[in-house]
N, C-alpha and C positions, 0 to 999 in steps of 0.2 A: 629870227636869225640867231638869237642867243640859245635857243633850244637846239638848233643845228650845230652851232659853233659856240659852246659855252665859255671857251677860253678867249673869246673876243675882247672882253674888257681888260684882260691881262696883257694881250698883245698890243692893244690900242690904249694902253693906260694913259700915255701922255695926251693923246687926243681927247680922251674922256675928261681928264683933269682940266684941260684948256676950255672945254665946253662949259664945265661948271663954273670956272672963273669968269667966263664971259656972260653966261646967262643965269648964274646962281641967284642973282637978285630978283629974278622973275620966277615966282613960285611955280607957276604952271609948267614952265619949261624945265626947271630944276627937278620937279617931281618926275617928269618923263625920263630924264637922264638917269635919275636914281632907280626908276622902275626897270630900266634896261639892266643895270648892275644886279638888281634883286632877282630878275628872271634868270640871269646867267648863273647866279650863285645856287639856284635850285638844281642845276644840271652839271655844274662843274665839280671836279675833284679838288680844286683849289678854293673851296668855299671860303675859308678863313682869310685868304689873301685878298679876295674880292671884297669881302665885308670890311676888312681892316683898311684897305686903300681907298675904296670908293663909296662906302656907306657910313661907317662909324665917324669919319671926320665931320659929318654934317649933323651929328647928334646935338651939338651945341647951338645950332641955328634954330631959332624959335619956330619958324615956319616949316622946318623939315623934321623936327624932333619926333612928332607923332608917327610920321611915315617910317622913320628909321626903326622905331620901336615895334611897329606892326610887321616890318620885314623880319626883325629878329624873332618875333613871336612865331611867325610862319615857318621860319627855318628851324626853330626849336622843335616844332611838331612834325616836321617833314622827314621822309625816309632818308634824305641826303645826310642827316646827322648820324645815321647808323651804318653808313657805307664805309668803303675803304678810301677815305679822303686823305689828301696830302695836307699836313699841318706842319709848317716849318717852325723850328724852335724860336726864331726871331719874331715871327708873326704871333706865335702863342704868347711870348713874353710881353709884347706890346699890348696884346688884347688883355692879358692878365693885369697889367698896370692900369689900363683903362677901367676894367671892371671893379678894381678896388680903390678907385678914386672916390673919396667921400661924397662928391657931388653927383657921381654917376652910378654908384654901386647899386642902388635900389633898382635902377632901370635895367641893369644887366644881370641881376642875381639869378633869374630863371634861365638865362641863355648860357651863362658861363659853365655850369656843371657839365653840360653836354659837350661843349668845346674841350673842356679839360679831359673828359673821358675819351673823347675821340683822339686827342693828341697823345694820351698815354697808351691807348690800345694799339695805335698804329706807329709805334716807335720803330725807326729804321736805323740806318747807320749814323744818323745825326742825334741819336739818343744821348750820346756823350756831351754834345753841345748844350742840349737842354738841361741836363743834370748839373753841369758845372756853372752854367749861367745862374741857376737858382741857388746852387751852393754858395756862389759869391754874394748873394743877397744876405746871407746869414752874418757876414762880416761887416755889413754897413753900419755906420754909427746910429742911424735912425731906426734900425731894425728892432722891433718889439716882439719877442717870441709869443707872448700871450695874447696879442691882438689877433683879430680875424685875418688880417693880412699875413701875419707871421705864421699862424696855424695852417693857412692854406699853402704857404711856401713849403712847410714841412710835409704836407700831404702830397704835393707835387713831387718832391724828392723821394718820398716813400713809394709813390706810384711808379716813378722811373725805375727804382731798384726792383720793385715787385714784378714789373712787366719785362724787365731785361736785367737778369741777375749778373750778366757779364760785366755790368758797370762797376761791380765790386772790384774786379781786377784793375780797371782803369782808375778807379778811386784810389786804390793802393799805390799805384804808380805816382799819382799826383798828390799823395797824402801830405808830404812834407811842405808842399806849396800852399796847402789849405788847412793848417793845423787848427786855427781858431774856429773856422767854419765847420771842420770835421768834428771837433769836440762838441760843438753845439748840436749838430745833427745826431751824433751818437747818444748824447744825453737825452734828446727827444725820443729816440728809438728805445732807449733803456726803460722809458716809462710806459711803453706799449709793446712789450715782448710778444704778447698773444696775437698781435696783428701782423707779425713778421713771418712770412713764409720762407724767406731766404736766410733764416738764422744760421743754419749750419755753414752755408757758404760765407756769410759775413764773419763767422767765427774762425773758420779755417783759412780763408783767403785774405783776411785783413787783420783781425785782432791777434792772431797767433803768428804773424809774419815779422821778419826782421825790420821792415820799414816802420811798422807800428811800434816796435820796441825802441827804435832810435828816436821816434817822435815822442814817445812817453818820457824819455830822459829830459827833453826840452819842456814838455808840458805834463807835469805829474798828475794833473786831474784826469788825464786819459786812462791811467791805471785804475782809478776809482770807478770811472764810467764803464770801463771794460768789464771789471768784476761785477758791477751791477747788471750789466747786459747779459753776461754769462750766467749769473744766478737766475735771472728772469727766464732765460732759455731752459735751464735745468728744471725750474719749477713747472713750466708749461709742459715739458716732456714728461715729467713725473706725474702730473695731473692727468695726462692722457693714458698713462699706464696704470693709474691707481684703480683698485677694485671699487666698483660702484656698489655701496651698501644698499642703496635704494633698489637697484636691479636684483641684487641677491635676495633681499627680503621679499620682493615680488615673486621671484622664482619659488622660494620656500613656501609662500602662501598658496601659490598655485598648486604645488605638489601636495600640500596638506589638504587643500580643497579637493583635489583629485582622489586622494586616498579616502577621505571622508565620504565622497560620493560613491566610490566603489564599495565601501563598507555598508552603506545604507542600501544600495541597490542589489548587491550580491548576498551579503550575509543577512541583512534585515528584510530582503525581498520587498524593498520599498518602504518599510516601516522603520522609523528611527529607533523606536523603543526596542525592537528585536535585533538591532545591529549590535556589534561588539561594543561600539562606543556607547550606545544606549544602555546595555547591560552593565558596563563599567560604571556609568553614572548612577544607575539604579542601586548598585551595591553600596554606594555611599550616600544614598538618599537625595541625590541631586537631579534625578531625572525630571521631576515635575518643574523645577526651576529652569532647567535647560529647555524643556518643551515650551514653558511660558516665554522665555527669551526668543525662541525660534518663531513662535506664533506672532509675538510682538513685532519682530523684524519683518516677517512676511506681510503683516498688515500695513506696516509703514511702506514697504516696497510696492504693495498694491495701490496705496494712495498716491505715491509718487508717480507710478505708471499711469494712473487714472488722470491726475492733473497734467502730466506731460502730454498724454494723448489729446486732452482737451485743448491744450495750448497749441500743439502742432496742428490740430484740426482748424482752429481759429486762424492760424497763419496760412494754412492751405486755402481756406475760404477767402482770405484777403488777396492771395495771388492767383486765384483760379481764373479770373478773366485773362490775365497775361498768359497763363499756361494754355488756355484755350486758343489764343491767337497763335502761340508757338506751335501748338498741335496741328492747326490747320496748315501752317507753312511746312511742317515736317511731312504731312500726309502726301504732299506732292512728290517727295523724294523717296518715300517708303518703297514703292514698286521697284525702283532702280536699285535701292539698297538690298532688297530681298533677292533680286536677280543676281547681283554680284555676290551676295552671300551664298546662293546656291552653287554658283560656279566655283567659288573658293572651297565650299564644303565638298563638292564632288572631287575636286583636285586633291584635297587633304585625305578624303576617304580612300581614294585610289592609292595614294602614297602609303597610307596606313595599312591597307590590305597587302601591298607588296612587302612591307616590313614585317607584318604579322606572318605571312607565308614563309618568308625567309627564316624568321625565328623558329617557327613551328617545324620546318623541315631540316634546318641546319644547326640550330642552337639548342632548343628545348626538347632534347631527346634523351632517353636513358635516365640518368640521375637527375637531370634538370627538367624532366617532364612535368606538366602542370599538376598531375596527381601527387608527385613527390614533393613539389614545392608547397602545395596545399597542406599536405600532412605535416611538413616541417613548420609551417606558420602556425598551424593549429596546436602542435605540441609545444612550440615556443610560447605562445600566449598562455597555455595552460600552466606551463612551468613558471612564467612570470607571475600569474595571479596567485598560484599556490604560495610562492615566496612572499608576495605582498601580504596575504592573509597571515602567514606565519610571522612576518615582521610586525604586523599590527598586534597580534597576540603577545609577542615578546615585549613590545613597547608598553602595553598595559600592565604586564607582569612586573616590569621594571618600575613603573610608576607606583604600583601597589606596594612593592618592597620598600620603595623610598618613603611612602606615606607611613608604613608600619614602623620604620626606623625612626621617623620623626616623632611618632607617638610614644 
């Protein structure tokens, strides 16, 4: 019945509550009633309402506690927690308070993150209600910012703003009614500027507005917090635009390695001693030392490769039985995959032939004929290599001149 009509516990909420009041002291009957609610929650879009109204209230009962926890565990691993479920702000707030009750927190810590993510991901027109309800918690006398409860309140507020940046405009309108709470929230955000994706909107639609300026007159700390927040945004933006020296050094090393490789293969015909680099080192009596270093590095590389290959072979031997099982299962699907691959290849080949004929008949004619393009590419590569060789010679001449001047 609950699979066909999962909203039944919501429509018959009063009846369900009366049944539990009447038969709750009889464990077998109570478990059956809770099971009905649990089954409905697996198919309902209002999963949190069913859990909050008909399952969580019985967590404190000794003979129902294990069943409630098993239901929550099942829900946490089910696909219903990743769907487009309806999570009302009031329901989420009640569930939030239950989860951070010191006596119950450990039981709900695995289930709460999924409910929170579900609530924040599916914010609708009631996002404003959720945001201002949690913003009000910052002004409570018992609120402790550094506690787990306090940090999670900040995370929920940050999640609301991140998933619905239009809340910044509504926050600005109500800013003067929540000065203390807003100052606390901005102070928290100023410590985590790198996590704020809505920084530009926060700066333009809140910090730089007349409403904020008027509030800053009454609360001078807001100016300090705003400056700290803006400074954080500027640092984050500058760090994203900053030149990466690591990447630059890597590019230079790759270029030098490419030039060195071309010098040995082209000028030295594969022999380092006959390359321009080798001749340069030989003129200063450093060729033998360089060859010794190269041979030493090569020996180390060979040993590392040898040890690595042995290690990989041992790993392969260990997982070979599992790979054989997987191979047998894959063999069943290989004919079908090959068949679909042939169909796809024939289709792509046909499309490719059409495109090739079109290019051959309409585009690559005259100046753009294949012969002309081949000649241009060959001449360009020759020109580039000639200039690279010339550049290497000039580089060595400059180094020689600098060494002579030093002597």
